MARMI-634627 format. One record per residue (C-alpha): residue number from 0; residue in one letter; x, y, z. Coordinates in Angstrom, 3 decimals. Layout:
SITE     i   aa         px         py         pz
SITE   NUM    a          X          Y          Z
...
END
This chain:
SITE     i   aa         px         py         pz
SITE     0    m      0.000      0.000      0.000
SITE     1    s      2.798      2.408      0.823
SITE     2    s      4.255      2.025     -2.684
SITE     3    t      1.140      3.479     -4.373
SITE     4    k      1.704      6.982     -2.992
SITE     5    a      4.598      9.392     -3.181
SITE     6    p      6.618      9.964      0.006
SITE     7    l      5.744     13.107      1.926
SITE     8    l      9.324     14.395      1.588
SITE     9    p     11.724     12.069     -0.234
SITE    10    d     14.730     10.902      1.810
SITE    11    a     13.888     13.067      4.841
SITE    12    t     14.765     10.363      7.379
SITE    13    r     18.031      9.674      5.538
SITE    14    d     18.953     13.363      5.389
SITE    15    l     18.328     13.902      9.097
SITE    16    a     20.372     10.811      9.911
SITE    17    r     23.272     12.000      7.758
SITE    18    f     23.173     15.365      9.499
SITE    19    g     23.177     13.795     12.953
SITE    20    a     25.935     11.299     12.191
SITE    21    a     28.190     13.971     10.697
SITE    22    l     27.598     16.634     13.354
SITE    23    r     30.721     17.769     15.210
SITE    24    f     31.120     20.209     18.069
SITE    25    e     32.972     22.616     15.789
SITE    26    d     29.911     22.791     13.514
SITE    27    i     27.703     24.190     16.288
SITE    28    p     27.528     28.010     16.554
SITE    29    g     28.776     29.463     19.818
SITE    30    e     25.331     30.799     20.725
SITE    31    a     23.853     27.312     20.321
SITE    32    v     26.583     25.878     22.564
SITE    33    a     25.713     28.459     25.219
SITE    34    k     22.037     27.594     24.843
SITE    35    i     22.499     23.838     25.159
SITE    36    k     24.569     24.368     28.319
SITE    37    l     21.697     26.376     29.811
SITE    38    s     19.331     23.564     28.839
SITE    39    l     21.654     21.029     30.446
SITE    40    l     21.645     22.949     33.729
SITE    41    d     17.894     23.553     33.600
SITE    42    s     17.244     19.872     32.895
SITE    43    l     19.498     18.706     35.700
SITE    44    g     17.576     20.896     38.124
SITE    45    c     14.359     19.280     36.927
SITE    46    c     15.821     15.775     37.332
SITE    47    l     17.194     16.455     40.814
SITE    48    y     13.929     17.853     42.143
SITE    49    g     11.979     15.221     40.209
SITE    50    a     13.935     12.479     41.980
SITE    51    t     12.146     13.413     45.221
SITE    52    l      8.654     12.873     43.802
SITE    53    p      6.550      9.735     44.281
SITE    54    w      5.965      9.006     40.598
SITE    55    t      9.702      9.033     39.873
SITE    56    r     10.404      6.828     42.861
SITE    57    k      7.849      4.279     41.734
SITE    58    v      9.553      4.049     38.326
SITE    59    a     12.945      3.779     40.057
SITE    60    e     11.650      0.884     42.173
SITE    61    l     10.589     -0.845     38.975
SITE    62    a     14.085     -0.355     37.548
SITE    63    d     15.666     -1.672     40.754
SITE    64    a     13.600     -4.843     40.505
SITE    65    e     15.160     -5.585     37.110
SITE    66    q     18.561     -5.962     38.799
SITE    67    a     20.388     -4.783     35.691
SITE    68    r     24.143     -4.278     35.594
SITE    69    p     24.721     -0.954     37.445
SITE    70    v     26.579      1.258     34.986
SITE    71    a     24.345      4.336     34.573
SITE    72    t     23.427      6.865     37.273
SITE    73    l     19.929      7.435     38.579
SITE    74    i     20.179     11.198     39.069
SITE    75    g     19.601     12.217     42.667
SITE    76    l     18.826      8.676     43.796
SITE    77    g     22.218      7.361     44.913
SITE    78    r     22.376      4.234     42.773
SITE    79    k     22.833      2.926     39.219
SITE    80    t     21.195      0.616     36.701
SITE    81    s     21.415     -0.061     32.943
SITE    82    p     21.516      2.844     30.477
SITE    83    a     18.006      2.161     29.161
SITE    84    l     16.464      1.840     32.617
SITE    85    a     18.375      4.902     33.832
SITE    86    a     17.014      6.864     30.867
SITE    87    l     13.507      5.668     31.782
SITE    88    v     13.851      6.858     35.387
SITE    89    n     15.753     10.075     34.685
SITE    90    g     13.511     11.001     31.765
SITE    91    t     10.535     10.606     34.075
SITE    92    s     12.138     12.746     36.784
SITE    93    g     13.096     15.432     34.269
SITE    94    h      9.458     15.825     33.229
SITE    95    a      8.121     15.139     36.708
SITE    96    f      7.069     18.647     37.701
SITE    97    e      6.308     20.663     34.538
SITE    98    l      9.536     22.664     34.814
SITE    99    d     11.502     21.365     31.825
SITE   100    d     12.480     23.455     28.798
SITE   101    i     10.059     23.813     25.902
SITE   102    h     10.279     24.299     22.134
SITE   103    k      7.025     26.033     21.188
SITE   104    e      6.548     24.958     17.582
SITE   105    s      7.228     21.262     18.166
SITE   106    i      5.618     21.202     21.657
SITE   107    v      8.544     19.083     22.858
SITE   108    h     10.498     19.315     26.111
SITE   109    a     13.789     18.004     24.733
SITE   110    g     15.901     18.608     27.835
SITE   111    s     14.222     15.985     29.992
SITE   112    i     14.905     13.416     27.253
SITE   113    a     18.246     14.360     25.696
SITE   114    t     20.001     15.064     29.003
SITE   115    p     19.541     11.633     30.612
SITE   116    v     20.062      9.770     27.343
SITE   117    a     23.379     11.509     26.686
SITE   118    l     24.658     11.239     30.271
SITE   119    n     23.667      7.625     30.786
SITE   120    l     25.061      6.385     27.469
SITE   121    a     28.278      8.335     28.073
SITE   122    e     28.709      6.429     31.327
SITE   123    a     28.016      3.109     29.648
SITE   124    k     30.486      3.619     26.787
SITE   125    g     33.482      3.032     28.979
SITE   126    g     36.560      5.177     28.641
SITE   127    k     36.490      8.934     28.585
SITE   128    v     33.683     10.959     27.040
SITE   129    s     34.341     14.679     26.797
SITE   130    g     31.939     17.487     27.535
SITE   131    k     32.087     18.485     23.872
SITE   132    e     30.978     15.011     22.770
SITE   133    l     28.038     15.039     25.147
SITE   134    l     26.880     18.532     24.157
SITE   135    t     27.112     17.543     20.486
SITE   136    a     24.877     14.520     21.079
SITE   137    m     22.335     16.715     22.850
SITE   138    v     22.302     19.220     19.990
SITE   139    a     21.725     16.369     17.521
SITE   140    g     18.699     15.335     19.570
SITE   141    y     17.384     18.890     19.831
SITE   142    e     17.794     19.605     16.128
SITE   143    i     16.267     16.385     14.826
SITE   144    g     13.560     15.867     17.447
SITE   145    h     12.291     19.421     17.240
SITE   146    r     12.142     19.246     13.450
SITE   147    v     10.032     16.109     13.688
SITE   148    g      7.640     17.914     16.017
SITE   149    n      7.567     20.963     13.744
SITE   150    a      6.585     18.793     10.795
SITE   151    a      3.881     16.980     12.757
SITE   152    t      2.299     20.376     13.573
SITE   153    m     -0.338     20.994     16.241
SITE   154    s     -2.500     18.461     14.414
SITE   155    l     -0.692     15.712     16.343
SITE   156    f     -1.734     17.343     19.617
SITE   157    f     -5.317     17.948     18.508
SITE   158    r     -5.601     14.264     17.620
SITE   159    g     -4.858     13.521     21.282
SITE   160    f     -1.201     12.488     21.144
SITE   161    h      1.308     13.818     23.675
SITE   162    p      4.262     15.279     21.725
SITE   163    q      6.643     14.405     24.569
SITE   164    g      6.045     10.695     24.136
SITE   165    t      5.713     10.748     20.362
SITE   166    s      8.051     13.314     18.777
SITE   167    g     10.172     13.017     21.922
SITE   168    a     11.193      9.500     20.893
SITE   169    f     13.122     11.054     17.991
SITE   170    v     14.942     13.428     20.365
SITE   171    a     16.080     10.364     22.276
SITE   172    a     17.028      8.249     19.273
SITE   173    a     19.058     11.041     17.682
SITE   174    t     20.851     11.855     20.943
SITE   175    a     21.604      8.182     21.545
SITE   176    a     22.728      7.522     17.967
SITE   177    r     25.168     10.429     18.093
SITE   178    m     26.372      9.432     21.567
SITE   179    l     27.135      5.917     20.284
SITE   180    d     28.882      7.275     17.161
SITE   181    l     26.567      5.435     14.786
SITE   182    d     27.241      5.851     11.101
SITE   183    a     24.607      7.456      8.891
SITE   184    t     22.909      4.180      7.952
SITE   185    q     22.763      2.951     11.537
SITE   186    f     21.514      6.371     12.603
SITE   187    q     18.731      6.123     10.003
SITE   188    h     17.696      2.726     11.343
SITE   189    a     17.632      4.151     14.877
SITE   190    l     15.261      6.924     13.763
SITE   191    g     13.202      4.261     12.003
SITE   192    m     12.829      2.346     15.246
SITE   193    a     11.955      5.470     17.225
SITE   194    g      8.874      6.042     15.080
SITE   195    s      7.571      2.575     15.868
SITE   196    q      7.976      3.182     19.611
SITE   197    a      6.356      6.626     19.756
SITE   198    g      3.368      6.858     22.084
SITE   199    g      1.525      8.927     24.690
SITE   200    l     -2.071     10.097     25.102
SITE   201    m     -3.027     13.630     26.130
SITE   202    a     -5.854     12.418     28.389
SITE   203    a     -3.040     11.757     30.876
SITE   204    q     -2.985     15.479     31.674
SITE   205    e     -6.121     15.261     33.814
SITE   206    g     -4.501     13.615     36.816
SITE   207    a     -2.472     10.574     35.778
SITE   208    m      1.139      9.984     36.812
SITE   209    v      1.727      8.429     33.402
SITE   210    k      2.126     11.861     31.780
SITE   211    r      5.565     12.095     33.446
SITE   212    f      6.337      8.534     32.310
SITE   213    h      5.841      9.484     28.644
SITE   214    s      9.130     11.386     28.776
SITE   215    g     10.990      8.526     30.423
SITE   216    r      9.569      5.995     28.009
SITE   217    a     10.605      8.124     25.034
SITE   218    a     14.126      8.360     26.459
SITE   219    q     14.293      4.601     27.002
SITE   220    s     12.962      3.926     23.499
SITE   221    g     15.681      6.079     21.977
SITE   222    v     18.377      4.204     23.873
SITE   223    y     16.998      0.859     22.735
SITE   224    a     16.732      2.112     19.138
SITE   225    a     20.362      3.227     18.970
SITE   226    q     21.685      0.162     20.791
SITE   227    l     19.799     -2.159     18.452
SITE   228    a     20.926     -0.227     15.377
SITE   229    s     24.534     -0.603     16.522
SITE   230    r     23.957     -4.377     16.480
SITE   231    g     22.606     -4.431     12.923
SITE   232    f     18.923     -4.427     13.856
SITE   233    t     16.888     -2.618     11.212
SITE   234    g     14.210      0.060     11.446
SITE   235    i     11.897      1.737      8.935
SITE   236    l     14.226      3.627      6.630
SITE   237    d     11.527      6.094      5.555
SITE   238    a      9.832      6.260      8.957
SITE   239    l      9.138      9.979      8.812
SITE   240    e      8.039     10.413      5.199
SITE   241    a      6.337      7.100      4.392
SITE   242    p      2.917      7.915      2.860
SITE   243    y      1.236      4.985      4.621
SITE   244    g      2.186      3.977      8.145
SITE   245    g      4.880      6.625      8.450
SITE   246    y      5.170      8.881     11.447
SITE   247    l      3.792     12.057      9.874
SITE   248    s      1.096     10.350      7.801
SITE   249    t     -0.135      8.410     10.845
SITE   250    y      0.131     10.863     13.737
SITE   251    s     -0.859     14.094     11.981
SITE   252    d     -3.868     15.074      9.873
SITE   253    k     -2.069     18.165      8.581
SITE   254    p      1.685     17.535      8.531
SITE   255    n      4.148     20.058      7.144
SITE   256    p      6.916     17.794      5.784
SITE   257    p      9.283     20.567      4.595
SITE   258    r      9.776     21.540      8.246
SITE   259    l     11.808     18.341      8.676
SITE   260    t     14.779     19.704      6.783
SITE   261    d     14.188     23.434      6.248
SITE   262    g     17.499     25.186      6.910
SITE   263    l     19.087     22.026      8.305
SITE   264    g     22.554     22.910      9.585
SITE   265    k     21.937     26.635      9.085
SITE   266    i     18.879     27.364     11.215
SITE   267    w     19.429     25.965     14.720
SITE   268    e     16.248     24.849     16.460
SITE   269    t     18.263     24.623     19.681
SITE   270    l     18.114     28.415     19.792
SITE   271    n     14.302     28.335     19.760
SITE   272    v     14.036     26.681     23.166
SITE   273    g     12.562     28.559     26.110
SITE   274    y     12.630     28.034     29.888
SITE   275    k      9.847     27.921     32.442
SITE   276    p      9.608     30.314     35.387
SITE   277    h      6.344     28.630     36.475
SITE   278    a      5.891     24.954     37.411
SITE   279    s      2.944     24.488     35.089
SITE   280    v      2.056     23.758     31.492
SITE   281    t      3.654     26.317     29.171
SITE   282    s      0.434     27.217     27.402
SITE   283    i     -0.909     29.163     30.400
SITE   284    h      2.271     31.072     31.261
SITE   285    s      1.350     34.245     29.404
SITE   286    a     -1.959     34.345     31.280
SITE   287    l     -0.132     33.890     34.591
SITE   288    d      2.324     36.631     33.620
SITE   289    a     -0.452     39.030     32.590
SITE   290    l     -2.434     38.498     35.794
SITE   291    s      0.669     38.950     37.929
SITE   292    e      1.693     42.127     36.098
SITE   293    l     -1.799     43.638     36.331
SITE   294    m     -1.952     42.950     40.057
SITE   295    q      1.481     44.489     40.625
SITE   296    e      0.835     47.534     38.422
SITE   297    h     -2.462     48.348     40.134
SITE   298    k     -1.471     47.143     43.636
SITE   299    l     -4.266     44.579     43.788
SITE   300    k     -4.706     41.640     46.141
SITE   301    a     -6.800     38.559     45.453
SITE   302    g     -9.594     39.887     47.610
SITE   303    d     -9.859     43.024     45.473
SITE   304    i    -10.740     41.054     42.347
SITE   305    a    -14.357     40.280     41.474
SITE   306    k    -13.803     38.688     38.062
SITE   307    v    -11.026     37.544     35.722
SITE   308    e    -11.799     36.986     32.034
SITE   309    t     -9.143     35.179     30.046
SITE   310    g     -8.917     35.132     26.254
SITE   311    l     -6.888     32.270     24.775
SITE   312    s     -5.930     30.553     21.541
SITE   313    p     -8.091     27.541     20.576
SITE   314    m     -5.210     25.197     21.385
SITE   315    t     -4.696     26.572     24.900
SITE   316    h     -8.433     26.635     25.539
SITE   317    v     -8.728     22.944     24.662
SITE   318    h     -5.507     22.065     26.460
SITE   319    c     -5.961     23.899     29.736
SITE   320    a     -9.347     25.581     30.270
SITE   321    w    -11.277     22.554     31.504
SITE   322    e    -13.198     22.425     34.782
SITE   323    y    -10.746     22.142     37.659
SITE   324    k    -11.108     19.254     40.075
SITE   325    a     -8.647     18.443     42.866
SITE   326    q     -7.621     15.119     41.339
SITE   327    g     -3.843     15.286     41.587
SITE   328    v     -0.771     17.410     41.035
SITE   329    t     -0.668     16.745     37.288
SITE   330    a     -4.176     18.089     36.792
SITE   331    a     -3.404     21.225     38.812
SITE   332    q     -0.273     21.931     36.788
SITE   333    m     -2.128     21.526     33.510
SITE   334    n     -5.123     23.661     34.504
SITE   335    l     -5.521     27.365     33.683
SITE   336    y     -7.843     28.121     36.580
SITE   337    y     -5.651     26.620     39.280
SITE   338    g     -2.541     28.369     37.945
SITE   339    m     -4.222     31.767     37.866
SITE   340    a     -5.644     31.265     41.357
SITE   341    v     -2.268     30.572     42.967
SITE   342    i     -0.721     33.529     41.141
SITE   343    a     -3.483     35.749     42.575
SITE   344    l     -3.155     34.354     46.108
SITE   345    d      0.590     33.633     46.393
SITE   346    g      2.163     35.699     43.626
SITE   347    a      3.847     32.508     42.385
SITE   348    a      3.151     29.186     40.657
SITE   349    f      6.271     27.227     41.594
SITE   350    t      6.980     24.046     43.516
SITE   351    e      5.311     25.106     46.772
SITE   352    q      2.035     25.963     45.068
SITE   353    f      1.550     22.445     43.715
SITE   354    r      1.854     20.411     46.879
SITE   355    e     -0.949     17.905     47.471
SITE   356    a     -2.090     19.835     50.546
SITE   357    r     -2.941     22.894     48.420
SITE   358    l     -4.995     21.203     45.711
SITE   359    a     -8.354     21.551     47.439
SITE   360    d     -7.586     24.749     49.374
SITE   361    p    -10.934     26.591     49.821
SITE   362    q     -9.277     29.936     49.014
SITE   363    i     -8.030     28.556     45.695
SITE   364    l    -11.400     27.063     44.843
SITE   365    d    -13.108     30.342     45.718
SITE   366    f    -10.832     32.345     43.413
SITE   367    i    -11.292     29.795     40.631
SITE   368    s    -15.038     30.528     40.757
SITE   369    r    -14.238     34.112     39.680
SITE   370    i    -12.330     33.093     36.520
SITE   371    t    -13.773     32.504     33.064
SITE   372    a    -11.977     31.561     29.841
SITE   373    h    -12.872     31.803     26.157
SITE   374    v    -11.286     31.648     22.718
SITE   375    d    -10.161     35.156     21.797
SITE   376    p    -10.950     35.829     18.094
SITE   377    e     -7.973     38.171     17.634
SITE   378    i     -5.524     35.677     19.114
SITE   379    e     -7.063     32.910     17.011
SITE   380    k     -6.451     34.982     13.859
SITE   381    m     -2.764     35.316     14.761
SITE   382    g     -2.321     31.572     14.189
SITE   383    a      0.031     28.955     15.569
SITE   384    p      2.990     31.255     16.403
SITE   385    f      0.765     32.959     19.003
SITE   386    r     -0.924     29.906     20.462
SITE   387    h      0.531     30.777     23.910
SITE   388    a     -0.780     34.368     23.809
SITE   389    s     -3.500     35.526     26.201
SITE   390    r     -5.668     38.511     27.012
SITE   391    v     -6.468     38.963     30.694
SITE   392    k     -9.195     41.333     31.876
SITE   393    i     -9.693     42.038     35.581
SITE   394    t    -12.789     43.609     37.088
SITE   395    t    -12.279     44.768     40.676
SITE   396    r    -14.901     44.727     43.403
SITE   397    d    -15.167     48.517     43.174
SITE   398    g    -15.842     48.375     39.420
SITE   399    r    -12.450     49.217     37.918
SITE   400    i    -11.413     47.313     34.771
SITE   401    h     -7.817     46.538     33.834
SITE   402    e     -6.734     44.585     30.745
SITE   403    k     -3.456     43.266     29.330
SITE   404    l     -2.581     41.434     26.123
SITE   405    a      0.437     39.144     26.547
SITE   406    l      1.731     37.877     23.208
SITE   407    h      4.846     36.103     24.449
SITE   408    r      5.267     34.368     27.779
SITE   409    r      8.214     35.218     29.996
SITE   410    g     10.919     32.637     29.270
SITE   411    s     10.078     32.224     25.577
SITE   412    p     12.688     32.925     22.880
SITE   413    e     10.776     36.136     22.088
SITE   414    n     10.757     37.207     25.759
SITE   415    p     13.704     35.232     27.135
SITE   416    l     15.009     34.656     30.597
SITE   417    a     18.581     35.900     30.934
SITE   418    p     21.196     33.202     31.619
SITE   419    e     21.496     34.394     35.219
SITE   420    e     17.732     33.932     35.609
SITE   421    v     17.996     30.309     34.447
SITE   422    i     20.795     29.780     36.958
SITE   423    h     18.625     31.412     39.645
SITE   424    k     15.815     29.043     38.693
SITE   425    f     18.159     26.051     39.093
SITE   426    r     19.098     27.204     42.588
SITE   427    n     15.440     27.626     43.539
SITE   428    v     14.396     24.266     42.085
SITE   429    v     17.032     22.261     43.947
SITE   430    a     17.038     24.305     47.168
SITE   431    p     14.404     22.106     48.873
SITE   432    c     16.326     18.892     48.196
SITE   433    m     20.054     19.691     47.907
SITE   434    d     22.648     21.501     49.981
SITE   435    k     23.831     24.799     48.505
SITE   436    p     27.535     23.806     48.094
SITE   437    a     26.529     20.726     46.069
SITE   438    a     24.274     22.847     43.857
SITE   439    e     27.029     25.390     43.263
SITE   440    k     29.439     22.636     42.170
SITE   441    i     26.962     21.541     39.499
SITE   442    i     26.511     25.122     38.283
SITE   443    a     30.280     25.581     38.040
SITE   444    a     30.779     22.278     36.203
SITE   445    v     28.104     23.035     33.606
SITE   446    d     29.543     26.506     33.069
SITE   447    r     32.820     24.935     31.894
SITE   448    f     31.270     21.787     30.465
SITE   449    e     32.859     22.018     27.020
SITE   450    t     36.293     21.974     28.688
SITE   451    l     35.715     18.691     30.541
SITE   452    a     37.966     15.950     29.228
SITE   453    d     35.832     13.289     30.891
SITE   454    i     32.253     13.790     32.071
SITE   455    g     32.804     10.831     34.384
SITE   456    e     34.272     13.245     36.933
SITE   457    f     30.927     15.071     36.926
SITE   458    m     28.599     12.115     37.468
SITE   459    p     29.160     11.541     41.226
SITE   460    q     27.790     15.041     41.842
SITE   461    l     24.580     14.024     40.055
SITE   462    g     24.332     10.570     41.561
SITE   463    a     24.392     11.625     45.220
SITE   464    a     20.988     11.060     46.791
SITE   465    v     18.860     14.173     47.283
SITE   466    h     16.714     14.573     50.374
SITE   467    a     12.952     14.959     50.440
SITE   468    p     11.696     18.565     50.535
SITE   469    k     10.781     19.676     54.044
END
């Protein structure tokens, strides 16, 4: 059946594989190197805090039960397992609290996948692996995985697939293939296997722990794909462009195949990654920012506000503006109403605001009753590049009306966090679970990461067990 139709973009899987296999550190622009180091630090903070959470610990217990040869570090957990199982656990912890980096067009959080895959396979290789080699593998994953997500378009999401578990599998396979020095043909087979392992359903956002697991499973799948390819195991050579049963033709109703290779090696998708100042789904961040700014500008407290009207893109409305119920941390982090309520009450939506004890707080539920959300026609007309935009309108109890249009969330490439703000975020994320001197050692090591002759000297700092937040 596949032979009766033309491929969506001839040789796209091959061309991406050739790019990834040939990529060298010297090919990567200096600004992209600086960016991937920030993503490495941000992702490590997510993994370290994520290691304290119950869903990560349950996955780690599963890995322990396998009794695999202990060669790869479980970040923040004080023990080791196999590279694939370590990627499963660390990928889960990296995505465990909605803090990981985000590439808007692809809707992929590459850091929580590429970071553990690269680190764990570097450990397993034996011998010395330099910081440059590891950063290069991560960039390969970022460039290829994000392009896959770009080509799948938001159609993949609207069909109910979670991009982290689907397009994220290509981040992992590309990172792993480059880390294992696969040749172009082996690399192509690894990408071909990643497509067959892609999975993850968006219904997980309404309370299930499995949403975090999608990231870990994608990371594990990428490790398996590259390891099998290195042994001569074959994948689908046209996995991305196949007209029947290919990744784009199956997962997306409206794919954009040229986005797979547009500007490959010249336009660096790594530079289009943003960071999260809030511990919640990215789509609501501009609304949180707008509410916070309005309250600060007009010196308002939660009790002063009678009504909040929130205009959103269709995607964000579907994704996040569903009736809030106190059914778990995941649901709270994915929900517009909960996020806006804690911003109004606490002035923050970070780790403390998403503790189980807060989820049914009467004050939060009361403020939620004052919030409404709708699709804003003007934002809808702006299209996909503005799907995170919001318009927030506050009516105070004394009748004043204040409104703000936020086109770009704080932390996006268009409205970026400064490097020192990302470092500040790392300190804040790990503060509840790690001593300050240990955190500062990690910051210093990442700052000079491209100079490390052997990342093995860095791993004990990551492997030390973190303590539970107080």
